[in-house]
C-alpha positions in Angstrom: 76.0 58.6 266.5 79.8 59.0 266.7 79.6 62.8 266.4 76.9 63.0 269.0 79.0 61.0 271.5 82.1 63.1 271.0 80.1 66.4 271.1 78.5 65.4 274.5 81.9 64.7 276.0 83.5 67.8 274.5 80.7 70.1 275.6 81.0 69.0 279.2 84.7 69.4 278.9 84.3 73.0 277.8 82.3 73.6 281.0 85.3 72.5 283.1 84.1 68.9 283.7 86.3 66.3 282.0 84.3 63.2 280.9 85.3 60.5 278.4 83.1 58.5 276.2 84.2 55.3 278.0 82.9 57.0 281.1 79.5 57.3 279.6 79.6 53.7 278.6 80.5 52.6 282.1 77.7 54.7 283.5 75.3 53.0 281.2 76.5 49.4 281.5 77.5 49.2 285.1 76.7 52.5 287.0 80.4 52.6 287.8 80.9 56.4 287.6 81.0 57.9 291.1 81.4 61.3 292.8 82.2 64.2 290.4 82.5 61.7 287.5 78.9 60.8 287.9 77.8 64.4 287.8 79.7 65.1 284.7 78.6 61.9 283.1 74.9 62.6 283.8 75.2 66.0 282.2 77.0 64.5 279.2 74.3 61.9 278.7 71.5 64.6 278.8 73.4 66.6 276.2 73.8 63.5 274.2 70.0 62.9 274.2 69.4 66.4 272.8 72.2 66.1 270.2 70.6 62.9 268.9 67.1 64.2 268.9 67.1 68.0 268.9 63.4 68.5 268.4 61.6 71.1 266.3 62.7 74.6 267.2 60.8 76.4 264.5 57.4 74.8 265.3 58.0 74.1 269.0 60.4 76.8 270.2 59.4 76.9 273.8 59.4 73.2 274.4 62.7 72.7 272.5 64.7 75.4 274.2 63.4 74.5 277.7 64.6 70.9 277.1 67.9 72.3 276.0 68.2 74.4 279.1 67.4 71.4 281.3 70.0 69.3 279.6 72.7 72.0 279.9 72.2 72.5 283.6 74.9 70.8 285.7 73.6 67.6 287.3 72.2 68.2 290.8 72.1 71.9 290.3 68.5 73.4 290.0 67.8 75.8 287.2 68.0 79.4 288.4 64.6 80.7 287.4 65.7 84.3 288.0 68.0 84.0 285.0 65.6 82.1 282.8 64.2 83.7 279.6 60.5 84.4 279.4 58.5 82.1 277.2 57.8 85.1 274.9 61.5 85.5 274.2 62.2 81.9 273.0 60.4 82.2 269.6 62.4 85.3 268.9 65.6 83.3 269.4 64.7 80.8 266.8 63.2 83.3 264.4 66.6 85.2 264.5 68.0 82.0 263.1 65.3 81.4 260.6 66.1 84.7 258.9 69.4 83.1 257.9 68.0 79.6 257.0 69.5 79.9 253.5 72.9 79.3 255.2 72.2 76.8 257.9 75.5 77.2 259.8 75.0 80.9 260.0 71.4 80.4 261.0 72.5 78.3 264.0 75.2 80.9 264.9 72.7 83.8 264.8 70.2 81.9 267.0 73.0 81.0 269.5 74.2 84.7 269.6 70.6 85.9 270.2 70.2 83.4 273.0 73.6 84.2 274.5 72.7 87.9 274.7 69.3 87.4 276.2 70.5 84.9 278.7 73.6 87.0 279.6 75.9 84.1 278.8 74.6 82.0 281.8 74.9 78.7 279.9 77.4 78.3 277.1 76.4 74.6 276.9 72.8 75.6 276.1 74.1 78.1 273.5 75.9 75.3 271.7 72.8 73.1 271.7 70.7 76.0 270.4 73.3 76.3 267.6 73.1 72.6 266.7 69.3 72.5 266.9 68.6 75.5 264.7 71.4 74.6 262.3 69.8 71.2 261.8 66.3 72.6 261.5 67.5 75.2 258.9 69.2 72.4 257.0 65.8 70.7 256.8 64.1 73.8 255.6 66.6 74.0 252.7 65.9 70.4 251.8 69.4 69.3 252.8 68.3 66.7 255.3 65.5 64.3 255.7 62.6 65.1 258.1 63.0 63.7 261.6 60.3 62.9 264.0 60.3 66.4 265.3 59.8 65.4 268.9 61.2 63.0 271.5 59.7 59.9 273.1 58.8 59.5 276.7 61.8 57.2 277.2 64.1 60.1 276.3 66.1 59.7 279.5 69.8 60.2 280.2 70.4 56.6 281.1 69.1 55.5 277.6 70.9 58.2 275.6 73.7 55.9 274.3 71.2 53.3 273.0 68.9 56.0 271.5 69.1 56.1 267.7 70.4 59.4 266.3 67.8 61.4 264.4 69.4 64.8 263.7 70.0 67.0 260.7 73.0 69.1 262.0 76.4 68.6 260.6 78.6 70.8 262.8 79.5 69.6 266.3 80.6 72.9 267.8 82.3 71.6 271.0 84.3 69.0 269.0 85.3 71.6 266.4 86.6 73.9 269.2 88.6 71.3 271.0 89.9 69.2 268.2 93.6 69.8 267.3 93.8 72.6 269.8 91.5 74.6 272.1 89.4 77.6 271.2 86.8 79.6 273.2 83.1 79.4 272.3 82.0 83.0 271.8 78.8 83.4 269.6 78.8 87.2 270.2 82.3 87.8 268.8 84.1 84.7 267.6 82.5 83.9 264.3 85.7 83.8 262.3 87.5 81.6 264.8 84.6 79.2 264.9 84.2 78.9 261.2 87.9 78.2 260.9 87.7 75.4 263.5 84.5 74.0 262.0 86.0 73.9 258.6 89.0 71.8 259.8 86.7 69.5 261.9 84.4 68.9 259.0 87.3 68.1 256.7 88.4 65.4 259.1 84.8 64.1 259.4 84.5 63.8 255.6 87.7 61.8 255.6 86.2 59.5 258.2 83.3 58.7 255.9 85.4 56.3 254.0 85.9 54.2 257.1 82.2 54.1 257.8 81.5 53.1 254.2 84.0 50.3 254.5 82.3 49.0 257.6 78.8 49.2 256.0 80.1 47.3 253.0 81.6 44.6 255.2 78.3 44.2 257.0 76.5 44.0 253.7 78.8 41.3 252.6 77.8 39.2 255.6 74.2 39.6 254.6 74.9 38.4 251.1 76.7 35.3 252.4 74.0 34.4 254.9 71.7 31.4 254.3 68.1 31.9 253.4 66.7 31.3 256.9 69.4 33.2 258.8 68.4 36.3 260.8 71.8 37.8 260.2 70.4 40.2 257.6 67.9 41.5 260.1 70.7 42.1 262.6 72.7 44.0 260.0 69.7 46.2 259.2 69.4 46.9 262.9 73.0 47.9 263.2 72.8 50.3 260.4 70.4 52.4 262.4 71.6 51.4 265.9 75.4 50.9 266.0 75.4 50.1 269.8 73.4 47.1 270.9 73.1 44.5 273.6 71.6 41.1 273.5 68.3 42.2 275.0 67.8 44.7 272.3 68.6 42.1 269.6 66.1 39.7 271.2 63.4 42.4 271.4 63.9 43.8 267.8 64.4 40.5 266.0 62.1 38.4 268.1 64.7 35.6 268.6 65.9 33.6 271.6 68.8 34.7 273.7 70.9 31.9 272.3 70.2 32.9 268.7 70.9 36.6 269.5 74.3 35.8 271.0 75.1 33.4 268.1 74.3 36.2 265.6 76.4 38.7 267.5 79.2 36.2 267.9 79.3 35.7 264.2 79.8 39.4 263.5 82.4 39.7 266.3 84.4 36.9 264.7 84.2 38.7 261.3 85.5 41.9 262.9 82.2 43.7 262.3 81.4 44.2 266.0 83.4 45.0 269.1 82.6 44.3 272.8 82.7 47.7 274.5 82.7 46.4 278.1 85.3 43.6 277.9 83.1 41.6 280.2 81.4 38.2 279.8 78.1 39.6 281.2 76.1 42.8 280.7 77.8 43.3 277.4 77.4 46.0 274.8 78.7 45.8 271.3 79.4 48.5 268.7 80.7 48.9 265.2 84.5 49.0 265.1 84.7 52.7 264.1 82.4 53.8 266.9 84.2 51.5 269.4 87.5 53.0 268.5 86.2 56.5 269.3 85.0 55.3 272.6 88.5 54.5 274.0 90.4 56.5 276.6 93.1 57.5 274.0 90.5 58.9 271.6 88.8 60.8 274.4 92.0 62.3 275.7 92.8 63.6 272.2 89.6 65.7 272.3 91.0 68.0 274.9 94.7 68.0 273.9 95.6 71.7 273.7 97.8 73.1 270.9 101.4 74.0 271.7 101.6 76.8 269.2 102.1 80.2 270.9 99.9 81.9 268.4 96.9 79.9 269.4 97.5 80.6 273.1 97.8 84.3 272.4 94.6 84.2 270.5 92.8 82.4 273.3 94.0 85.1 275.8 92.8 87.9 273.4 89.4 86.2 272.9 89.0 85.8 276.7 89.7 89.5 277.3 87.3 90.5 274.6 84.6 88.2 275.9 85.0 89.5 279.5 84.8 93.1 278.3 81.7 92.3 276.4 80.1 90.6 279.4 80.7 93.7 281.5 78.9 95.8 279.0 76.0 93.3 278.8 75.6 93.5 282.6 75.3 97.3 282.4 72.3 97.4 280.2 69.9 95.0 278.5 67.1 96.0 276.2 65.7 95.1 272.8 67.3 98.1 271.1 70.7 97.0 272.2 70.0 93.5 271.0 69.0 94.8 267.7 72.2 96.8 267.4 74.3 93.7 268.2 72.4 91.5 265.8 72.8 94.2 263.1 76.6 94.1 263.6 76.5 90.3 263.5 74.5 90.4 260.3 77.0 92.8 258.7 79.8 90.3 259.5 77.8 87.4 258.1 76.8 89.3 255.0 80.3 89.0 253.6 80.1 85.2 253.9 76.6 85.2 252.4 78.0 87.1 249.4 80.7 84.5 248.9 78.0 81.8 248.9 75.9 83.8 246.4 78.9 84.3 244.0 79.6 80.5 244.0 76.6 80.4 241.7 73.6 78.1 241.4 72.0 75.9 243.9 75.0 73.5 243.9 77.4 76.3 244.7 75.2 77.6 247.5 74.9 74.1 249.0 78.7 73.7 248.9 
């Protein structure tokens, strides 16, 4: 849930639209985002919905990628059908990733690179969502994640994205990795090494954050143990484990209790420091677990886009930008399947070294690591 929120805001930021997670909350709870903020927020919420429920790219490639493209299109801007891939190309995109399913992160990268080439880099935001979707699907094929629903419900709408439970198998949030502790360009056709370095650092921080999450879950569980036999508090705790952002209406609906009881249960957890009011209002309130609430503050959002002050990183960014621009010019000159095959072969050669490292680690445990 936390990673999905941060990824949605960071992905929109990489497209030149700055939006904070508090902005998404305000959009949900009070429709307070206006002007350009509303456009950026709407796009972030649609990306959030896909990040939480990516779909099934291997079994439903056309539906999955079309949904990704719709989410990645700036709000209010129609999809340019002249630049859209043909339906027949979409299964090839995900199959390019399936061939590397034994290393899920590389499977997602290869699918993103394939999509980037075919689409002529028209939507980097869509490329990142393709990466996340295929990486998660490949992880499931490897038995490294539980099976999700595979689809998305009819209520999969932007204005409900924050309250939507997260059901995804991916572990790398690419936009967060590229904008955390610095700023790096997204370049699936040439930037594999830079991306893996950024992803490694980002995942290390996320692993450290798991301790905080375990502490919060343990504190919630202790409230369950101390509750009386007729209390509905244990039911609310179970709801919060799957849905860390709630409002009173949701508690009433899921637990089948009165509004007074719902507010009393929420108030008990607030007093115990297990829930935080996101809106700061006395009406139309939303509550979240403390860790999630802390990440949905203006300070946390600003840190996502804080650029590094090290000259080496700035020089690398400039070098990457020139390399990407030169590659784009070459892509515009010619596009055919043979050229795609050559590019994919070069990418496979670069990835083969990483695959060899994984193989030498030895055994299923080593490969998983």
